[in-house]
N, C-alpha and C positions, 0 to 999 in steps of 0.2 A: 200873139195866138188871140185873136178875141173872143169873148166868152160867146157867140153866136157862134164861132167855129168851134170851139170845144163839145157844144153840147151839139154841134150838128154832129163830130166827130163820132161821138155814144148815142149818139138815135142812129147813127150809120151803124157801128161797128153793134149793135145789141140786134139791131134791124139786120143787118145779115147776116147775123149768127140763128136769127126765127126762120128766116129762109127756109137758110141752108140744113136747119135742122129739120124745118118741114119737109124739104123737098125726099131726103136724106130716111124718113120715116117714108112716104109715100112709095117710093123704088122699093124699099127693102118689103122684102115677101114672108120673111120671116118672124116666130111670132116674137115678139118684145121680152127682152130677160126682165130680170128686178133692176130699178131707176137707179141711181149713183146714190153709192154704201154712202152711211152714217160714220159723219168723221168723230173720233170722242178726243177731246181737247181737255186741258187740264187747267185753261185762263182763268179759272176763277180758285182753284186752290183744290180742288176735286173734280174726281172726272164727271164728264156731263156731254150729252151731245153740245155739236158746232151749232146747230141748228135753234138751241135752249140757253146761247149762252148771249150774257147782257153785256157784250164787251163788242168792239170793232177786230174782230181777231181774222188775219189770215193765215189758215193750215194749210202744211204742204204735207202728204205726206210720203213714204217710201219712193211709191211709185210716180208721185210729181217731182219728186227730186230729181230720179234718175231722167223722167223724160226731158225734163226742160232744161238738164245736163248743171247743176248746183249742184255742184261737187266742195266749195267752200263757203263760210259766212260772207264772204262779200256780194257774191251771185245771189244773195237773197235779195236785194235789190230793185234786184231785172223782176223781181215774180210780185212783189206787192203794193197798192198803192197809195200814194204819197211817203215812200221812202226811198230815199237815197243812200247814198256809201261811197265808198273811195278808200284805196289803201292811205292810209296818215303819209303823211307830205315824205316821200322818197321812203314808207316803210314797205315793206312787201307782208310786216305779218298784224299791221293793226291796222284793222276797217275800222272807219269813223263811220256811224251810223247816224240822221239827221229822222227823225217823223215828223209831218207834219210841216215840218220846217225846224223842228228843235235840234240841238243839239252840240256838243261840241269837239275840235281839231285839237285840244290839246290833251296834250297824254303825258307826262310829267303827274307827279301826284299832286301840283299845288294848287290844282283843281279836281276836280269827277265829272264821272259823266253823266249826262242827261236819258242816255238814251240804258237802260237796266241791261244788261246780258246774261242769260243762267241759264248753266249746263246739269242736266238732270237736278232740276233747279236749286244745283248751286249758284251764286250770286260772283259774275266775275267782274272784280276791280275797276282792272285795269285794260287799257285797251291796245295798252303796248304789246300783246300775244296773243289777241281774241280772233285773230283770223281761223277756226278751226275747218280742218278740212272734214265734211261733211261724209262720212263713210260709215256705214251700218248705220244707220239713226235711221229712228221710225220717225218722227214726223221734226214739224217743224211750226215753231208758234209767234207770229207777229199782232204784237197788243197795241194797238196806236192808239197814242192820248195818255195823261197820267195816268200812271200807274201807282199813288199812293199810300191806300190800304192796303190789297195785300201783301202789296209787293214791297213798296215805299220805298227803299235806299234810291236815291236820284234817281229816279223813275217817271222822270214829269215828262218826258218827252214819250214814254211807252217805254214799251221792251219787246226780248227777242228772246225764245225758252226751245233750247235744240234739246230734243230727249231720245235719245241711244236707245236702241233697241236690247232690253233685260234681258238677261239668260233664262229660258223653259225648259220643258223635261222636254224637248228633241231636239235629238242627233241631229245636226246641220253642219255641212261644210261648204262653202263660198270660195274660188278662184278666179280673181279677173286679170288681165292686162292688158295694157293698151299703147300704142305707138302713135305719134304722129308729127308736123309738122318741127322745127326747131328742134328736131331730133330729141321731142322731148316721149317720154313712155313713164307707166306708173306698173306698178304692182300690188293687188287687193288681195290678202286674204283674212278670212272673217270663218272661227270655228265656238259651235255650242253644244257642248255636250254635258250628261247629266251624268255626275257621280255617283247619283243616288238616288232614290223617288221623293228625295228629300233638299239634295244640294245639284245645282247645276252650275256650268261657268259658260262665259261668251272672252270671245276675244278676236281682237283682229289686229291686224299691221296694214299700212300702208306706205308704201318706196315713191316718192316721184326726182324725177330727175330729167334734166334737157338744158339746150343751150336757152341764151337774151334772143330778146327780137327788139333789143336798142343797139344800134351800132355809135361807137365815140371815137369821131376819126382823129382828136389829139390821140387817144392812144393806141387807136387803129386796132380795134376789137368786139367783139361782139361783149353787153355787159346784158345786166339783170338778166342772171340764165335762173334755175328750178335749181332746190336741194334740200328739200325734204324727208323727212322720216319720222315715222311715229305709230301712236298703235295706242290700245285700251283693252285693258282684264275687268272683267266684272267675275262679282260670285255671287247667288243667293242662295239663301236657306232660309227651308221653310223649317223653323226652328218646333214651332207647333203648329196647329190647323190656325190660328188665328195673330199668331205672329209671325213673321218674316225679317228679316236680316237684310240688306243690303250693299257690298259692300266694291270700290268701283278705281282703281288705279288707270289714267291717262298719262303720257308723256306725247312731246312733238318737240321735234328741234328743224330749224331753219338754217335754213345759210344761204348769202347772194352776194353775188362781188357788184351788191351797189342799187340801189333806186334812184333813176337818174329825171332830170327834168330839161325840158328846153326851151331855151329862151327865144318867149315868140315877141319881144314889145317892139326886137330892131334898132335900140336907142343906145345899146355900145357897143356893138358891131349889126353888122346885116344877119337876119332869122336863116338859117338851114333851110326855112321853109318845112320842115317834117319834123312830126313830134314823137320820130322813132330816129333822128340822127343828133347828137350833142355831139358839145364842142368841149366838155368837161377837162379839167386837168389832171383831176383829184381820181385813183384808183381806189373808188367808195366800194365798203362793205355793208355786209348785216348780219345779224348773230340772233335771234331770239329759239328762249327753252321754255316749256312750260313744263308742268306737272302737277299733281294734283290725286291727293286721295279723300274718299268721301265714302262714309255710314248712313244707310236712312234705316233707321229699324219703325215699323210697321205694325201697330200693334189695334187687330177689329175686334175690340174687347166686346158686343155684340151689334147689333143691325141697326142699332142707331145712336152708334158710339164708336169711333176711329183718335189713334194717336198715331204723331207720327213726329218721329229725331233723325235732322238731319247737320251731323256734324263734318265740317271739315276742310285741309288746308292744301294752300297754293300759295304755287313758287311761282314765278314767270322771271329770265332774265332777256336782257336785251341790250346790246353793244350797238353802237351805229355808228359811221363816218359816212359822212354827205355831202355834197356843193350843191350849195341853196342857187347856184348864182348861176350856173353852167356857161364855164369864163373858163378859155384855157389856163390863166391867171386867175384862180377864185377868187371870186371875193367877199365870198361869206362859206364858212365851211364851219359842220356842225360836228360835232366828236360828243358821240352823249352812250351814258352805259349807267343804268337802272336795273336796281334785284328789290320786286315787290315780294312779299309774302303776309297772304293772311289766314286769317283767324276763322270761319263762323261757325256759330248755334245758333239754332231754329227746333221748338218747337211748334207743333202744330195741332188743333181737334176739330176735325168736322162731326159733329152732334143733331140730332131730329131732335127736338123738345116737347116736339109735339107734332099733331098730323098737317097742322098751320105756322108752326115756328122752326124754321132751320137758324144751324149756327156753321158761322166759320173761326179761329179765334186762335190766339199766337205768339210768342215773344223771341224775336230775331235780336243774336251779337252778332255782331262785327270787330275784330281788331286786326288792321292791318298795321306794315312797316315798311318804309321806301325809303332807302337806299340810291342817290342818284349824283352822278358825277358827270358834270355839263360843262364842254370848253369848246367855246364861240372863237374861231379866228377871223377876225374882218380887214378890210381894205378901205378905203374911198375912192382908191383907182387900182388898176394897175400895178403900177408903177412907185405904190405906195407902201410905206412897211406895215406888217401885219398889227393889227392890234387881236391882244390877247386875253381872251376871258375864263377865268373857270372857276366853277360853282361846288362845292361838295354843298348837298345837302338833305337834309333827315325828315320824312316826312311822318310822324305816328296817329293812325285814329282809333280812336274808340268809338262804338257807337252800341245803342241799342232800341229798345223798338219791341212796343205790345199793341197789334191791334184787334180788330175784330168784326166779320162783318153778321148781321142778322139779317135774315129773310122771312118776310112774316106774309099770308098765304088771305087777303082781305076776299078774295073771293074763291073759286076753284079755282080758276085761269089768270086770277088777276093779282101779281104779289110785288107788296111796298118793301125794299134794301134799305139800311140805313149800316153805313160802316165807319170804320175810323181808325187812326194810326198813333200815336203819340212814338216820335222822336225824340232820340238824346240822342247829339253828338260833342266829341271834341278830337279837337287836329290843334297839333304841335309841332312848329317848324326851328329845326335850326339850321343853318348856311354857315358861311364862309364862302368870300368870294378873295380869290388872287387875281392882278391882272399885271402887265408889262407895264400901262402907266401907272402914272404918277399920282397922289391921292387918294383922301377919303372913297372919295365920288366910287370912287372901279376898285378899290379893298378893304374889305369888311365884312364885321362878321355879323352873329345876330344880336350881341350885346350893342355894338356901331349901331344896328338900326334900334333898335329899345331904345336907344341917346338919342336918335333924331327922332321918333315918336314921343318924346316928353318934350320935345320942344317943335310938335307940332304934326306933325307927319301922319298920316292914316296908316300905322303901321301895328299889331299885334302878336304876336310867334304863338300865344294861347287862341283861340278859339271854340266859345260852346256857344251850339245850335238849338234851342230845341223848339217842336215845331208841332203841332196836332192839324193833321193835314183828314177834312171831314169826305164823307158819300154819303149822298139817296141817294133812290132812283125807284122806278117802279120798271115791274117788267109785264106782256098780258099777252098771254098762248092762247088769239082770239079761236084758232081753231088746229084742225091737223098741221095744215097748210102752211098757217103764218103767224108767225111769232115776232114782237114789239119791244121794243124799252125804250127808252129813257132817263139819264141821271147827270148829276150836275155834281164835282170830285173837285176836290183841292189839290192841287200838290208840288213840292218842293225840292232846290238843289243844293247841299247845304255854301258858305263861301270858302273863299283861300286865297289863294295872291297871287299876284306876278308872277312870275313864278321863274319867266322868260328875260326880266328885265335884267341890264349889263351895267344899273346904274343905282349906287344905294338909293338914291332921290325918285327912286319908278319904281322901288320894290312898295308897294300897298298891298290893302284888305280888299279884297272883292265883297258884297252883301250875299247873301242869300239870292235863289232864284225860285218868283214863288208864281203858280200858274192857279186860274178859277177857269173850271172849262165846263160846258155841256153839252151833252149831246144825244141824239136820236136816231134811231136805226131799227130798220126789219132785216126779218131772216125767211124768206119764202119758197116751199117747196112747192112743184107742182108737177103737173100731168103722171100721178105715178112716182113723182119725186124724179122725173129723167129730166128735172129742170128744179135747182138752185142756184137763186139770188139773192145774196144780202150786200144790205146798201145800208150808210151809213152818212149822218152833216152831222156837224161841228160848231161850236165858234168859242173861242179861249186867247181870254187876257190874261199876258204876263207881265208881272215884278220885275225887273233886274234883268232883260233877259242879256247873257252873258254870253260877248264875244270876245276873240282873243284875234290880234290884229298888230301889224306893226307902221306904225308911222314915222314916214323918213327916218327911218333906220332904227326907231326904238322900241319895243316890245310893252305894249300895254293892254292891258285888259277895260273894256267899255260896258257898261250899261245902259240898257233904253229899254222902257216900256216897250210893247208889241199887243198887235188883234192881230187876230190868226182864224178863220174859218175858210169851210171848202165839204166834201162830201168823197165819199168814197163806194163803187159800186162796183162787184162782183159775182157776174156769172156765168153758172157751167150747164150746157146742155151736152143730153145724151141724146147726141141726133139720131142711135142707133146701135143693135149692141155690140157695134164693134166699132164704132165713130164718137167719141168727144171732143166738141168746143166749149173754147172757153174766153171769155175777155173781163177786164177788170181795166178803173178805170178812176184814173182819182185826182182831183180838182181842189186849186189853191189859193186862196188870199191871205199871204203872209208882207203885212208891211211893221214899221215903226208908227208910235205914232206920237203925238204929243212934240214936245223938244227934245234933241237928237242932238248925242255930238256930232260938230260938223265931218269929224274923220269916221261914219259909216255910214253907209248907203244905205235909199230910201225903206228898200228890200231885203228882206232875211236872208243870209246865203246856204243856200242848195235846198232852195223852194220852189221850184220849179210849179208854174203856173196850169200844167198840164200833163198827167202822165196813160200810159195807155195801153194793153199789154192784149194782142189778140193770137190766137193759134188752134190749134187738133191735133191730137192725138187715133189716133188706127191702130184697133190690137183685132185683127181679121183673120181666123184660119183659113189656111191656104195649105194646101198639099197634106204633107205628115206633120205642118208646126204652125207658127203665125207667124202672120208678116206685120211687124212694129214699124212706124211711122208716125212722123213729129214733126211738127212747126211754128214757129209762133212769129211776131215783131215785137217789140217792142221802140215807142215810141217818146221821149219826152220832152217841153217843152226846154228852151234856157234857163239860164239859171244862173246866178255868181257865184264860182267861188271860193272868194275868199269875203269878207263881210265890209271891207274898207272901204270909202267912196274914192277912187282912183283918182277924179279930181284932187283933193285935195293934199291925197298923204304923197302921192309918185305923179307929181305934174309933166313928167319926162315919158310914162308908159302911157301908153295910149289907152282909153277911160275901155272902148270892148274887149279887152285884150281879159278884163274878169268875167266874162261871160262865157258859158261851156259851147254856146252855140243850140240850135236844136241837131237832134239826131236822130236816128232809128238803129237798131240792132237787129238781124235775122238772123235766128239759127235752126237747124234740123238735121234730123237722126232718122238712117231707115235701116232695118236689122232683121233678123229674124228670126226664130226663137224654137226648137226642136227637139226632139227626145219626149220617151216614157214618161218622165214628171217634170218637162217645159224644162230641164234642168242643162240644156246647152243653148248658150246666146250668142251671135253677132254681130258687129252694129256697127255704120257708118254714119260719124258726126261732123257738125261743124258747129262752132257758135262766129257772130257776129259773121255771118259767110261771103256777104262781101266788102273786110274790112274796111268800115266804113273809120275816121280816125274821129277821135271827140279825144277831150283831157275832161279832168274831174277832181283836179286838185292843184294847188300852184303857193307862190310865195314870190311876192310880189313887195320888192325891200327897193328903195330907192329906185335906179333906170332900169332895174329886171323883172320883169315877169317870167316863170320859172313856171311853166305847166308839166304836169307829167301824162303822160298820155296812159288812156284807155286801155284797157288790150287789144290787140291786134285781132285777124280771124286767125281760130285755131283749127284744125280739121284731124281729125284720130279714127284708127279704127281699134275697136275693143273686142278683146274675146272674153266669153267667163262659164262655168260649169257648175253646177249645185250639185250635192249630193246627199 
């Protein structure tokens, strides 16, 4: 898509929305109700209006989650500009996020993520089990760009915050059930009960079952089914008028008979021509379990000072058996087991030091232990004997950080911001590999790798990182309807190791990833808050941007410098008391700069040059109830799904098989809500209504390119009751 077409599309969407809004307002003779409600976010670690938050953030509240059919973390990606994501290779429970072209597909503990995920302000370190079902959620916040001061650890690409609904003093129960194609059904139950005037409990339960949508012709069965059960219980205790304690426990278990990919290369065998038809001879499987405890103590010392402590422990377990090749006699089978345990403690202070000066400061401690058992079984050809490599490794991580942000009002409407975070991190790796191949290259221990390091190999199993990441900015409240900001900041992600290497000489360190970012934005409210329009532009310089890729069958990590710039724009219009129109657009230019390894493509992976979404939401009184109609279309330009230069890494695989292709997804729903307290609802909905076939992840090794299909058309009927 050319730049002219991108901007023409943006202008067309915005112009159409404004024209529709004007027409709707002209035809509607009823008095206008109040404008769009204010959205309160905690993107800067304190509660404030979205329209006064000096960060490029998309906030999705509970109503929007429902009408846009966002039921798990992966579906967030279709609702925030310059955000892409997919299930990590063959793993339904692992979601890979890329924000502004920055992210990683590696889920082993030898490398960390670039986009931080937070649930109730608790950092989730492993993306192996991060595809949370979004039920009983108050809102989601997507923070774009480096968040290296207030969030810090491995958020150089951005952060995603999931904020569950908190217990309160109102008794409430909600029950819903749905049934749809592929024999898929789900049941949801939530309850909020006050045990006394000062103790409240909130609990929810979710069960999802259903058949798969991929057909395996070799095994002659449907695969990739759905089997999930999970829940959360939270307790809020008002210990005193100023002291509150919140406790939460969550548990989720997901099982599936495999995440299958379809080989689209056509080099080893004719392609099936259908992403939903595979020929793998492996009966793949997946199991994931996540559970965690958290305790938050909040103390409002006085009107000018509050203190918060968040203590959390979390465990995730993942077992995978996958065929990465999609061949009747598999050429690459991955058997991976990983158990991760993490403990974190954060103490945060918000203080008003004077009429002009505010402070946010804190301390963060993180301790993680990961045990992994990974077996790779490979064949050079279907008739060849298999080569088997088993790695058993452990990674220990200890990190602490101190952070602070000062905001000083130099004028009544102009504020200067200065912030910084100092991070200290230690990482230690132990590894043992055994193989059915002879020789020290294929059978080694940590001690063997250190011996090689003494002879010149770039490897150290104990690594320490220290980094200060600053931020400066300016906020300008032009008037009640216009807010503007500009900032400069830095971020970094710790280095690691090439954990998937199969040979001792390929086990090496990779350096930390660093970014320097400039951003400016505006937040506009017009026509008595019937129009909300938030936009931002940005420019980022990356040093040692991390990529994991496979070069002619060998796993490696490649670092390269990059330059990224673009813009985001989000517009919502209250066209009538019963009609909202919305659109968002992301433009992105993400390329490597200077010399880069020949096995890397010239563009960054998962960085589409254009993304856009437009839709409407109807909430109109009809008869004794309310008619609910929602519709939207999401469009993305093509993008690379691996970082590899296929002409270099796999000459027998078509070069264009690395591109997702342009695609558009249409979603819609129609429903009716009725009852004395709007407590009954019936909804018919569909996602990907026109059954657009696309893929967003891939494995390319040697002569095959196994692509993972995006979700097909799903439709379902949902009934709910609350009281």
